[in-house]
VOVO-477494 format. One record per residue (C-alpha): z, y, x; residue in three letters. Coordinates in nm, 3 decimals. Each point is the difference from the previous one (the first is absolute). Layout:
<pt <Z Y X> 'ALA'>
...
***
This chain:
<pt <-4.647 -0.350 -1.690> 'MET'>
<pt <-0.203 0.303 0.071> 'ALA'>
<pt <0.092 0.198 0.271> 'GLU'>
<pt <-0.115 0.360 -0.101> 'GLY'>
<pt <-0.143 0.269 0.229> 'ARG'>
<pt <0.082 0.370 0.061> 'THR'>
<pt <-0.282 0.253 0.032> 'PHE'>
<pt <-0.074 0.375 -0.034> 'LYS'>
<pt <-0.183 0.216 -0.252> 'ARG'>
<pt <-0.061 0.333 -0.120> 'CYS'>
<pt <-0.114 0.227 -0.254> 'SER'>
<pt <-0.284 0.145 0.128> 'CYS'>
<pt <-0.324 0.013 -0.187> 'ARG'>
<pt <-0.371 -0.001 0.101> 'ASP'>
<pt <-0.256 0.231 -0.124> 'ASP'>
<pt <-0.031 -0.165 -0.322> 'ASP'>
<pt <0.386 0.035 -0.064> 'GLY'>
<pt <0.047 -0.365 0.051> 'LYS'>
<pt <0.334 -0.123 0.180> 'ALA'>
<pt <-0.063 -0.113 0.368> 'PHE'>
<pt <0.364 -0.260 -0.069> 'GLY'>
<pt <-0.013 -0.184 0.332> 'GLN'>
<pt <-0.360 0.116 0.117> 'LYS'>
<pt <0.086 0.337 0.084> 'CYS'>
<pt <-0.157 0.055 0.340> 'PRO'>
<pt <0.349 0.234 0.100> 'LYS'>
<pt <0.234 -0.303 -0.056> 'LEU'>
<pt <-0.132 -0.136 0.353> 'ARG'>
<pt <-0.021 0.139 0.323> 'GLY'>
<pt <-0.232 0.018 0.284> 'PRO'>
<pt <0.097 -0.320 0.125> 'GLY'>
<pt <0.062 -0.213 -0.328> 'GLY'>
<pt <0.358 0.063 -0.023> 'GLY'>
<pt <0.152 0.157 -0.315> 'TRP'>
<pt <0.030 0.361 -0.044> 'SER'>
<pt <0.386 0.121 0.060> 'TYR'>
<pt <-0.075 0.327 -0.242> 'ARG'>
<pt <-0.254 -0.109 -0.253> 'HIS'>
<pt <0.076 -0.210 -0.290> 'GLY'>
<pt <0.328 -0.209 -0.142> 'ILE'>
<pt <0.090 -0.350 0.077> 'TRP'>
<pt <-0.035 -0.286 -0.271> 'ASN'>
<pt <0.063 -0.324 -0.047> 'TYR'>
<pt <-0.141 -0.314 -0.219> 'ARG'>
<pt <0.062 -0.340 -0.051> 'ILE'>
<pt <-0.103 -0.266 -0.254> 'GLU'>
<pt <0.255 -0.123 -0.229> 'LEU'>
<pt <0.026 -0.390 -0.118> 'PRO'>
<pt <-0.171 -0.105 -0.352> 'PRO'>
<pt <0.210 -0.014 -0.312> 'THR'>
<pt <0.181 -0.285 -0.130> 'ALA'>
<pt <-0.334 -0.100 -0.209> 'ASP'>
<pt <-0.219 0.060 0.301> 'GLY'>
<pt <-0.165 0.307 -0.054> 'LYS'>
<pt <-0.088 0.238 0.268> 'ARG'>
<pt <0.225 0.290 0.087> 'ARG'>
<pt <-0.114 0.340 0.106> 'GLY'>
<pt <0.122 0.103 0.363> 'PRO'>
<pt <0.282 0.196 0.038> 'LEU'>
<pt <-0.099 0.356 0.179> 'ARG'>
<pt <0.260 0.248 0.127> 'ARG'>
<pt <-0.062 0.324 0.165> 'GLY'>
<pt <0.140 0.333 0.128> 'GLY'>
<pt <0.183 -0.118 0.330> 'PHE'>
<pt <-0.045 0.234 0.276> 'ALA'>
<pt <0.001 -0.284 0.266> 'SER'>
<pt <-0.153 -0.339 0.079> 'GLN'>
<pt <0.362 -0.116 0.029> 'ASP'>
<pt <0.131 0.110 -0.299> 'ALA'>
<pt <-0.267 -0.158 -0.191> 'ALA'>
<pt <0.027 -0.366 0.201> 'GLU'>
<pt <0.386 0.034 -0.063> 'ALA'>
<pt <-0.020 0.044 -0.399> 'GLU'>
<pt <-0.293 -0.308 0.061> 'LEU'>
<pt <0.227 -0.186 0.145> 'GLY'>
<pt <0.268 0.025 -0.265> 'GLN'>
<pt <-0.287 -0.090 -0.296> 'VAL'>
<pt <-0.098 -0.309 0.223> 'ARG'>
<pt <0.400 -0.122 -0.010> 'ASP'>
<pt <0.018 0.029 -0.333> 'LEU'>
<pt <-0.331 -0.179 -0.084> 'LEU'>
<pt <0.150 -0.261 0.237> 'ALA'>
<pt <0.330 -0.024 -0.201> 'LEU'>
<pt <-0.211 -0.043 -0.278> 'ALA'>
<pt <-0.164 -0.297 0.114> 'GLU'>
<pt <0.328 -0.194 0.082> 'THR'>
<pt <0.066 -0.001 -0.362> 'GLY'>
<pt <0.306 0.145 0.071> 'THR'>
<pt <0.070 0.384 -0.056> 'LEU'>
<pt <0.284 0.206 0.128> 'PRO'>
<pt <0.198 0.214 -0.236> 'THR'>
<pt <-0.127 0.362 -0.063> 'LEU'>
<pt <0.346 0.149 0.237> 'GLU'>
<pt <-0.066 -0.245 0.237> 'THR'>
<pt <-0.371 0.103 0.053> 'VAL'>
<pt <0.090 0.383 -0.012> 'ARG'>
<pt <0.268 -0.067 0.226> 'ARG'>
<pt <-0.192 -0.115 0.255> 'LYS'>
<pt <-0.277 0.236 -0.003> 'ILE'>
<pt <0.239 0.277 0.006> 'LYS'>
<pt <0.147 -0.171 0.312> 'THR'>
<pt <-0.321 -0.057 0.181> 'GLY'>
<pt <0.026 -0.390 -0.032> 'GLN'>
<pt <-0.281 -0.247 -0.040> 'HIS'>
<pt <-0.004 -0.110 -0.329> 'LEU'>
<pt <-0.097 -0.364 0.087> 'ASN'>
<pt <0.194 -0.021 0.291> 'GLN'>
<pt <0.422 -0.074 -0.010> 'GLU'>
<pt <0.295 0.060 0.218> 'ILE'>
<pt <0.171 -0.311 0.084> 'ILE'>
<pt <0.416 0.033 0.054> 'VAL'>
<pt <-0.057 -0.086 0.380> 'GLU'>
<pt <-0.226 0.313 0.044> 'GLN'>
<pt <0.211 0.242 -0.196> 'TRP'>
<pt <0.310 -0.099 0.195> 'LEU'>
<pt <-0.187 0.050 0.340> 'THR'>
<pt <-0.088 0.338 -0.149> 'GLU'>
<pt <0.368 0.062 -0.089> 'PHE'>
<pt <0.111 -0.051 0.357> 'LEU'>
<pt <-0.255 0.206 0.123> 'HIS'>
<pt <0.090 0.320 -0.194> 'ARG'>
<pt <0.393 -0.030 0.090> 'LYS'>
<pt <-0.020 0.154 0.310> 'ARG'>
<pt <0.299 0.221 -0.029> 'ARG'>
<pt <0.305 -0.265 -0.020> 'ILE'>
<pt <0.236 -0.109 0.227> 'GLU'>
<pt <-0.089 -0.313 0.223> 'GLU'>
<pt <0.244 -0.201 -0.165> 'THR'>
<pt <-0.153 0.054 -0.323> 'THR'>
<pt <-0.368 -0.075 0.097> 'ARG'>
<pt <0.125 -0.338 0.153> 'ARG'>
<pt <0.172 -0.088 -0.280> 'SER'>
<pt <-0.320 0.058 -0.219> 'TYR'>
<pt <-0.200 -0.185 0.209> 'GLU'>
<pt <0.195 -0.307 0.016> 'SER'>
<pt <0.011 -0.007 -0.358> 'HIS'>
<pt <-0.358 0.042 -0.056> 'ILE'>
<pt <-0.094 -0.261 0.292> 'ARG'>
<pt <0.223 -0.252 -0.082> 'LEU'>
<pt <0.044 0.008 -0.373> 'TYR'>
<pt <-0.247 0.233 -0.209> 'LEU'>
<pt <-0.292 -0.086 0.155> 'THR'>
<pt <0.014 -0.374 0.002> 'PRO'>
<pt <0.139 -0.037 -0.330> 'TYR'>
<pt <-0.207 0.319 -0.168> 'LEU'>
<pt <-0.253 0.120 0.229> 'GLY'>
<pt <-0.298 -0.165 -0.146> 'ARG'>
<pt <0.090 0.104 -0.389> 'LEU'>
<pt <-0.220 0.315 -0.113> 'ARG'>
<pt <0.240 0.289 -0.004> 'LEU'>
<pt <-0.080 0.131 -0.351> 'ASP'>
<pt <0.068 -0.320 -0.120> 'GLN'>
<pt <0.323 -0.103 0.159> 'LEU'>
<pt <0.235 -0.111 -0.264> 'LYS'>
<pt <0.377 -0.046 -0.006> 'VAL'>
<pt <0.022 -0.359 -0.007> 'SER'>
<pt <-0.220 -0.023 0.355> 'ASP'>
<pt <0.274 0.203 0.150> 'ILE'>
<pt <0.299 -0.208 -0.146> 'ALA'>
<pt <-0.239 -0.298 0.072> 'LEU'>
<pt <0.045 0.121 0.380> 'MET'>
<pt <0.367 -0.002 -0.033> 'PHE'>
<pt <-0.003 -0.341 -0.134> 'GLU'>
<pt <-0.165 -0.132 0.284> 'GLN'>
<pt <0.213 0.175 0.243> 'ILE'>
<pt <0.320 -0.163 -0.116> 'GLU'>
<pt <-0.182 -0.350 -0.024> 'GLU'>
<pt <-0.069 0.106 0.379> 'PHE'>
<pt <0.380 0.061 0.029> 'ASN'>
<pt <0.091 -0.312 -0.143> 'ASP'>
<pt <-0.240 -0.182 0.221> 'THR'>
<pt <0.175 0.153 0.326> 'ILE'>
<pt <0.323 -0.135 -0.132> 'ALA'>
<pt <-0.110 -0.330 -0.041> 'GLU'>
<pt <-0.168 -0.031 0.327> 'ARG'>
<pt <0.288 0.093 0.209> 'ARG'>
<pt <0.199 -0.263 -0.138> 'THR'>
<pt <-0.278 -0.273 0.036> 'ASP'>
<pt <0.111 -0.287 0.258> 'PRO'>
<pt <-0.370 0.099 0.192> 'ASP'>
<pt <0.091 0.221 0.300> 'PRO'>
<pt <-0.399 0.081 -0.047> 'GLN'>
<pt <0.074 0.060 -0.375> 'VAL'>
<pt <0.277 0.257 0.122> 'ARG'>
<pt <-0.192 0.160 0.300> 'GLU'>
<pt <-0.273 0.081 -0.276> 'SER'>
<pt <0.213 0.265 -0.133> 'VAL'>
<pt <0.243 0.093 0.255> 'LYS'>
<pt <-0.116 0.336 0.061> 'PHE'>
<pt <-0.026 0.061 -0.406> 'ARG'>
<pt <0.281 0.185 -0.205> 'ARG'>
<pt <-0.016 -0.013 -0.374> 'PRO'>
<pt <-0.120 0.320 -0.164> 'ILE'>
<pt <0.333 0.159 -0.181> 'SER'>
<pt <0.031 0.176 -0.305> 'ILE'>
<pt <0.031 0.358 0.153> 'ALA'>
<pt <-0.352 -0.091 0.193> 'THR'>
<pt <-0.200 -0.092 -0.298> 'MET'>
<pt <0.147 0.338 -0.154> 'HIS'>
<pt <-0.145 0.181 0.288> 'ARG'>
<pt <-0.327 -0.167 0.018> 'ILE'>
<pt <-0.016 0.083 -0.385> 'ARG'>
<pt <0.046 0.367 0.113> 'ALA'>
<pt <-0.274 0.002 0.265> 'THR'>
<pt <-0.233 -0.138 -0.282> 'LEU'>
<pt <0.147 0.249 -0.275> 'ARG'>
<pt <-0.070 0.306 0.280> 'HIS'>
<pt <-0.352 -0.133 0.060> 'ALA'>
<pt <-0.104 -0.037 -0.359> 'LEU'>
<pt <0.150 0.314 -0.103> 'ASN'>
<pt <-0.212 0.184 0.270> 'MET'>
<pt <-0.298 -0.171 -0.136> 'ALA'>
<pt <0.092 0.112 -0.359> 'MET'>
<pt <0.101 0.339 0.044> 'ARG'>
<pt <-0.229 0.120 0.306> 'GLN'>
<pt <-0.318 -0.211 -0.033> 'ASP'>
<pt <0.027 -0.099 -0.399> 'ARG'>
<pt <-0.082 -0.315 0.092> 'LEU'>
<pt <0.196 -0.174 -0.231> 'ILE'>
<pt <0.176 0.101 -0.311> 'ASP'>
<pt <0.323 -0.198 -0.016> 'PHE'>
<pt <0.235 -0.108 0.318> 'ASN'>
<pt <0.092 -0.365 -0.089> 'PRO'>
<pt <0.232 -0.009 0.343> 'ALA'>
<pt <0.191 0.292 -0.243> 'ALA'>
<pt <0.106 -0.230 -0.295> 'VAL'>
<pt <0.036 -0.322 0.195> 'LEU'>
<pt <0.362 -0.155 -0.092> 'GLU'>
<pt <0.181 -0.138 0.298> 'MET'>
<pt <0.353 -0.122 0.065> 'PRO'>
<pt <0.225 0.232 0.052> 'ALA'>
<pt <0.111 0.077 0.398> 'HIS'>
<pt <0.359 0.004 0.016> 'VAL'>
<pt <0.155 0.142 0.328> 'ARG'>
<pt <0.225 -0.273 0.153> 'PRO'>
<pt <0.369 0.101 -0.069> 'LYS'>
<pt <0.188 0.052 0.367> 'PRO'>
<pt <0.291 -0.245 0.001> 'LEU'>
<pt <0.268 0.080 0.251> 'VAL'>
<pt <0.110 -0.310 0.287> 'TRP'>
<pt <0.314 -0.081 -0.204> 'THR'>
<pt <0.215 -0.263 0.162> 'GLU'>
<pt <-0.109 -0.306 -0.212> 'ASP'>
<pt <-0.372 0.093 0.007> 'ARG'>
<pt <0.034 0.011 0.376> 'VAL'>
<pt <0.173 -0.348 -0.004> 'HIS'>
<pt <-0.240 -0.119 -0.228> 'ALA'>
<pt <-0.302 0.122 0.224> 'TRP'>
<pt <0.155 -0.204 0.298> 'GLN'>
<pt <-0.021 -0.263 -0.163> 'ALA'>
<pt <-0.372 0.048 -0.114> 'ASP'>
<pt <-0.076 0.078 0.333> 'PHE'>
<pt <0.135 -0.294 0.155> 'ALA'>
<pt <-0.189 -0.208 -0.232> 'GLN'>
<pt <-0.333 0.181 0.009> 'HIS'>
<pt <0.010 0.025 0.389> 'ARG'>
<pt <0.061 -0.401 0.009> 'GLU'>
<pt <-0.271 -0.071 -0.233> 'ALA'>
<pt <-0.234 0.206 0.218> 'GLU'>
<pt <0.123 -0.200 0.295> 'LYS'>
<pt <-0.134 -0.335 -0.178> 'GLN'>
<pt <-0.315 0.163 -0.123> 'ARG'>
<pt <-0.065 0.083 0.348> 'ARG'>
<pt <0.087 -0.347 0.127> 'SER'>
<pt <0.300 0.101 0.208> 'GLY'>
<pt <-0.170 0.276 0.140> 'GLN'>
<pt <0.130 0.353 0.077> 'ARG'>
<pt <0.033 0.226 -0.291> 'VAL'>
<pt <-0.021 0.373 0.067> 'ASN'>
<pt <0.340 0.153 -0.104> 'PRO'>
<pt <-0.092 0.308 -0.120> 'ILE'>
<pt <-0.284 -0.197 -0.211> 'ASP'>
<pt <0.279 -0.199 -0.176> 'ALA'>
<pt <0.287 0.291 0.000> 'TYR'>
<pt <-0.279 0.222 -0.202> 'THR'>
<pt <-0.132 -0.275 -0.199> 'SER'>
<pt <0.283 -0.163 -0.133> 'ALA'>
<pt <0.052 0.092 -0.397> 'PRO'>
<pt <0.226 0.275 -0.069> 'ARG'>
<pt <0.157 0.118 -0.325> 'PRO'>
<pt <-0.244 0.341 -0.044> 'SER'>
<pt <-0.319 0.069 0.216> 'PRO'>
<pt <0.212 0.350 0.080> 'VAL'>
<pt <0.319 -0.069 0.141> 'MET'>
<pt <0.236 0.268 0.088> 'VAL'>
<pt <0.301 -0.056 0.258> 'TRP'>
<pt <0.386 0.105 -0.075> 'THR'>
<pt <0.106 0.311 0.213> 'PRO'>
<pt <0.197 -0.263 0.203> 'ALA'>
<pt <-0.318 -0.198 0.057> 'GLN'>
<pt <-0.183 0.316 0.100> 'THR'>
<pt <0.280 0.093 0.235> 'ARG'>
<pt <-0.012 -0.351 0.154> 'VAL'>
<pt <-0.393 0.042 0.065> 'PHE'>
<pt <0.039 0.364 0.173> 'LEU'>
<pt <0.285 -0.118 0.210> 'ASP'>
<pt <-0.198 -0.319 0.118> 'HIS'>
<pt <-0.349 0.236 0.022> 'ALA'>
<pt <0.196 0.315 0.174> 'ARG'>
<pt <-0.148 -0.101 0.392> 'ARG'>
<pt <-0.372 -0.076 -0.154> 'HIS'>
<pt <-0.200 0.307 0.104> 'ARG'>
<pt <-0.099 0.016 -0.336> 'LEU'>
<pt <0.313 0.028 -0.107> 'PHE'>
<pt <-0.022 0.373 -0.140> 'ALA'>
<pt <-0.271 -0.056 -0.178> 'LEU'>
<pt <0.159 -0.263 -0.219> 'TYR'>
<pt <0.298 0.199 -0.067> 'GLN'>
<pt <-0.207 0.276 -0.125> 'LEU'>
<pt <-0.151 -0.259 -0.248> 'ILE'>
<pt <0.348 -0.116 -0.074> 'ALA'>
<pt <0.205 0.334 -0.066> 'LEU'>
<pt <-0.299 0.222 -0.099> 'ARG'>
<pt <-0.265 -0.217 -0.167> 'GLY'>
<pt <-0.297 0.072 0.219> 'LEU'>
<pt <-0.304 -0.209 -0.044> 'ARG'>
<pt <-0.117 -0.217 0.274> 'ARG'>
<pt <-0.322 0.209 0.047> 'GLY'>
<pt <0.186 0.317 -0.018> 'GLU'>
<pt <0.232 -0.097 0.258> 'ALA'>
<pt <-0.270 -0.110 0.235> 'CYS'>
<pt <-0.150 0.330 -0.076> 'GLY'>
<pt <0.248 0.216 0.055> 'LEU'>
<pt <-0.042 0.267 0.311> 'ARG'>
<pt <0.248 0.172 0.195> 'TRP'>
<pt <-0.057 0.353 -0.091> 'LYS'>
<pt <0.082 -0.134 -0.377> 'GLU'>
<pt <0.350 -0.025 0.097> 'VAL'>
<pt <0.279 0.227 0.032> 'ASP'>
<pt <0.295 -0.175 0.136> 'LEU'>
<pt <0.166 0.343 -0.003> 'ASP'>
<pt <-0.075 0.075 -0.350> 'GLY'>
<pt <0.072 -0.366 -0.095> 'HIS'>
<pt <-0.305 -0.060 -0.161> 'SER'>
<pt <-0.343 -0.156 0.016> 'LEU'>
<pt <-0.365 0.097 -0.159> 'THR'>
<pt <-0.223 -0.297 -0.122> 'VAL'>
<pt <-0.360 0.104 0.040> 'ASN'>
<pt <-0.217 -0.303 0.113> 'TRP'>
<pt <0.007 -0.352 0.009> 'GLN'>
<pt <-0.136 -0.279 0.158> 'LEU'>
<pt <-0.224 -0.274 -0.220> 'VAL'>
<pt <-0.103 -0.324 0.085> 'GLN'>
<pt <-0.307 -0.109 -0.177> 'LEU'>
<pt <-0.028 -0.402 0.099> 'ALA'>
<pt <0.084 0.053 0.331> 'TRP'>
<pt <-0.138 0.336 0.112> 'GLN'>
<pt <0.264 0.335 0.018> 'VAL'>
<pt <-0.114 0.332 -0.151> 'HIS'>
<pt <0.196 0.321 -0.024> 'GLU'>
<pt <0.018 0.166 -0.331> 'GLY'>
<pt <0.177 0.230 -0.227> 'THR'>
<pt <0.272 -0.139 -0.228> 'PRO'>
<pt <-0.057 -0.194 -0.330> 'LYS'>
<pt <0.050 0.276 -0.232> 'THR'>
<pt <0.102 0.395 0.029> 'ASP'>
<pt <0.358 -0.103 -0.089> 'ALA'>
<pt <-0.013 -0.205 0.354> 'SER'>
<pt <-0.015 0.283 0.183> 'VAL'>
<pt <0.343 0.113 0.027> 'ARG'>
<pt <0.310 0.089 0.203> 'THR'>
<pt <0.298 -0.238 0.063> 'ILE'>
<pt <0.359 0.083 0.106> 'ALA'>
<pt <0.141 -0.198 0.234> 'LEU'>
<pt <0.371 -0.094 0.079> 'ASP'>
<pt <0.131 0.044 0.316> 'THR'>
<pt <0.041 -0.357 0.128> 'ASP'>
<pt <-0.377 -0.044 -0.073> 'THR'>
<pt <-0.033 0.325 0.205> 'CYS'>
<pt <0.163 -0.154 0.283> 'HIS'>
<pt <-0.183 -0.286 -0.036> 'VAL'>
<pt <-0.344 0.176 0.032> 'LEU'>
<pt <0.128 0.201 0.332> 'ARG'>
<pt <0.080 -0.318 0.166> 'ALA'>
<pt <-0.336 -0.140 -0.118> 'HIS'>
<pt <-0.153 0.338 0.152> 'ARG'>
<pt <0.178 -0.092 0.371> 'GLN'>
<pt <-0.138 -0.364 -0.002> 'GLN'>
<pt <-0.360 0.136 -0.086> 'GLN'>
<pt <0.031 0.259 0.297> 'LEU'>
<pt <0.110 -0.279 0.184> 'GLN'>
<pt <-0.308 -0.207 -0.051> 'GLU'>
<pt <-0.189 0.300 0.045> 'ARG'>
<pt <0.119 -0.009 0.379> 'LEU'>
<pt <-0.054 -0.321 0.064> 'VAL'>
<pt <-0.355 -0.025 -0.145> 'MET'>
<pt <-0.094 0.317 0.211> 'GLY'>
<pt <-0.378 0.109 -0.045> 'GLU'>
<pt <-0.013 -0.340 -0.236> 'ALA'>
<pt <0.147 0.193 -0.277> 'TRP'>
<pt <-0.199 0.098 -0.310> 'VAL'>
<pt <0.198 0.332 -0.160> 'ASP'>
<pt <-0.088 -0.088 -0.349> 'THR'>
<pt <0.298 0.225 -0.105> 'GLY'>
<pt <0.131 -0.281 -0.237> 'PHE'>
<pt <0.359 -0.050 -0.046> 'VAL'>
<pt <-0.070 -0.374 -0.016> 'PHE'>
<pt <-0.238 -0.157 0.272> 'THR'>
<pt <-0.074 -0.325 0.236> 'GLN'>
<pt <0.199 0.042 0.323> 'PRO'>
<pt <-0.350 0.167 0.125> 'ASP'>
<pt <-0.014 0.280 -0.265> 'GLY'>
<pt <-0.238 -0.169 -0.227> 'ASN'>
<pt <0.037 0.020 -0.349> 'ARG'>
<pt <0.180 -0.325 -0.191> 'LEU'>
<pt <-0.189 -0.229 -0.178> 'HIS'>
<pt <0.191 -0.016 -0.317> 'PRO'>
<pt <-0.037 -0.387 -0.016> 'GLN'>
<pt <0.174 -0.024 0.306> 'HIS'>
<pt <0.306 0.227 -0.167> 'VAL'>
<pt <-0.007 -0.259 -0.261> 'SER'>
<pt <-0.010 -0.287 0.208> 'ASP'>
<pt <0.299 0.108 0.263> 'GLN'>
<pt <0.197 0.063 -0.363> 'PHE'>
<pt <-0.057 -0.355 -0.097> 'LEU'>
<pt <0.139 -0.130 0.313> 'TRP'>
<pt <0.315 0.247 0.020> 'LEU'>
<pt <0.082 -0.138 -0.354> 'ALA'>
<pt <-0.015 -0.349 0.069> 'TYR'>
<pt <0.186 -0.029 0.335> 'LEU'>
<pt <0.274 0.214 -0.161> 'ALA'>
<pt <0.063 -0.276 -0.257> 'GLY'>
<pt <-0.099 0.205 -0.327> 'LEU'>
<pt <-0.230 -0.087 -0.281> 'PRO'>
<pt <-0.340 0.062 -0.008> 'PRO'>
<pt <-0.151 0.382 -0.129> 'ILE'>
<pt <-0.274 0.187 0.057> 'ARG'>
<pt <-0.021 0.310 0.227> 'LEU'>
<pt <-0.077 0.157 -0.298> 'HIS'>
<pt <0.288 -0.129 -0.189> 'ASP'>
<pt <0.204 0.183 0.240> 'LEU'>
<pt <-0.133 0.344 -0.209> 'ARG'>
<pt <0.132 -0.172 -0.293> 'HIS'>
<pt <0.365 -0.038 0.147> 'GLY'>
<pt <-0.024 0.382 0.149> 'ALA'>
<pt <-0.034 0.111 -0.409> 'ALA'>
<pt <0.246 -0.235 -0.125> 'SER'>
<pt <0.267 0.107 0.294> 'LEU'>
<pt <-0.072 0.396 -0.090> 'MET'>
<pt <0.066 -0.070 -0.373> 'LEU'>
<pt <0.329 -0.237 0.087> 'ALA'>
<pt <0.089 0.327 0.225> 'ALA'>
<pt <-0.016 0.216 -0.267> 'GLY'>
<pt <-0.308 0.163 0.068> 'VAL'>
<pt <-0.214 0.182 -0.304> 'ASP'>
<pt <-0.277 -0.197 -0.106> 'MET'>
<pt <-0.217 0.311 0.034> 'LYS'>
<pt <0.096 0.009 0.345> 'VAL'>
<pt <-0.075 -0.370 0.061> 'VAL'>
<pt <-0.336 0.066 -0.138> 'GLN'>
<pt <-0.132 0.282 0.212> 'GLU'>
<pt <0.206 -0.144 0.327> 'THR'>
<pt <-0.270 -0.343 -0.087> 'LEU'>
<pt <-0.269 0.228 -0.088> 'GLY'>
<pt <-0.066 -0.099 -0.361> 'HIS'>
<pt <-0.184 0.213 -0.248> 'THR'>
<pt <0.252 -0.127 -0.294> 'SER'>
<pt <0.363 -0.084 0.020> 'SER'>
<pt <-0.029 -0.258 -0.273> 'ALA'>
<pt <-0.240 -0.188 0.232> 'PHE'>
<pt <0.263 0.014 0.280> 'THR'>
<pt <0.267 -0.130 -0.274> 'ALA'>
<pt <-0.237 -0.243 -0.144> 'ASP'>
<pt <-0.094 -0.164 0.335> 'THR'>
<pt <0.197 0.107 0.310> 'TYR'>
<pt <0.359 -0.088 -0.108> 'THR'>
<pt <0.199 -0.275 0.013> 'SER'>
<pt <0.370 -0.004 -0.143> 'VAL'>
<pt <0.229 -0.146 0.244> 'TYR'>
<pt <0.292 -0.239 -0.114> 'PRO'>
<pt <0.281 0.255 0.108> 'GLN'>
<pt <-0.161 0.292 -0.129> 'VAL'>
<pt <-0.077 -0.172 -0.346> 'ALA'>
<pt <0.391 -0.157 -0.005> 'THR'>
<pt <0.127 0.378 0.101> 'ALA'>
<pt <-0.203 0.113 -0.307> 'ALA'>
<pt <0.151 -0.263 -0.223> 'ALA'>
<pt <0.328 0.108 0.115> 'GLU'>
<pt <-0.049 0.367 -0.069> 'LYS'>
<pt <-0.116 -0.070 -0.346> 'THR'>
<pt <0.301 -0.213 -0.095> 'ALA'>
<pt <0.222 0.281 0.145> 'ALA'>
<pt <-0.162 0.258 -0.201> 'LEU'>
<pt <0.060 -0.218 -0.320> 'LEU'>
<pt <0.318 -0.149 0.087> 'PHE'>
<pt <0.167 0.257 0.210> 'GLY'>
<pt <0.417 -0.018 0.087> 'LYS'>
<pt <0.082 0.198 -0.310> 'GLU'>
<pt <-0.285 -0.156 -0.200> 'ASP'>
<pt <0.153 -0.391 0.099> 'GLN'>
<pt <0.317 0.110 -0.061> 'ALA'>
<pt <-0.044 0.110 -0.386> 'GLU'>
<pt <-0.238 -0.278 -0.051> 'THR'>
<pt <0.323 -0.246 0.109> 'GLY'>
<pt <0.211 0.206 -0.268> 'ARG'>
<pt <-0.265 -0.069 -0.267> 'VAL'>
<pt <0.000 -0.355 0.106> 'VAL'>
<pt <0.378 -0.008 -0.014> 'SER'>
<pt <-0.004 0.133 -0.346> 'LEU'>
<pt <-0.241 -0.233 -0.148> 'ARG'>
<pt <0.211 -0.307 0.123> 'SER'>
***
């Protein structure tokens, strides 16, 4: 294919009236270079012959103010001619879009390149969101879709990615039960990808493709937006009723024995067995009596006040770890949530709460205020013991030397306390579920519960964070029956029956 060339010409004429064209002496400076002031820029390129082999005349264009402008259009012509030689011409809209956005017509962007650009542009986002985007792109989107052309990405390509992820989930499940210890070891640290995670992966891809479509106009259609996926149903919180506790205790004993046999009689970590034994739902809630047993058992622990705050007031783990004394008003029986500690992998970062609604003021009961005052006295004693080694971070809950807590340490201590108290397992976050249920069981209005937990919607609070305690359900049934069959109504019903008999 001809490369073409750029050149200058002018409209000057000689004494006979003949145009100089490219031969005008004013077009060149003393050193032979092009004049900056005289002439206009043009380009010329040979065109390929027609289908029957006849020669075409060259393509000439002029009127450019600079050589760069002439070179730019000449480059576009080369790209168009190169596409024509491939035999597969793009649509007019594709060519128009690429020219408008300054892309090379014969250079295609693949999904991996765009995802890298997407991450580069997402600068002003929370660190947790950035980590989530990076992990989705690194672990799933780039390996499965990275080499595909961005403008040719189809719904079926994305669906195939999720099918392969589900196949790998099956592989993990099979290898975990394999009798060969080396096979089991190969998936020791691999967890199946849940439907919720798949939805988040799709959301990352959808966001990246929306940017490509709306900002750079690289694509006309977002295939991730129309992909049909199984509905993500939040696990329903269940209460640890007496029957469920008995069933779990039997399952726990069998699970622990099976782990011992699998390890050839070696010691089994009790917390690993305690947390991995099957339970009725991933989200379980203690009854008020079970919560009271936990708090009684944890009363001597140095983080007892933290656990009581979560159990009664529903703080998130990061919010409790990030609470500062300047945000606590014990005389006014309140605290304000302005910060949280976020765990990313193992690193801990200080950040703002999840949403605007999460920044809130929470009322405290008298007993919790007493507990926080006792905790402050304990912290002052620790400060005296540490002396100059004390680190004044201002946090309410700290390590013995004053440094901030690691959120995972708080969760680990909670599991040990629950195990030693003889209670069925729940996650630390499930104390927050229990707090919502306790408030509703006590007759607290749903709107107050929503604001205490820091949710934007009371419907979300009702659907996600509340469980009906058996005694509350029984009381509701009795009240309903009493409304229909009050004492006077029951007597009237009796007279009707006797007349009919």
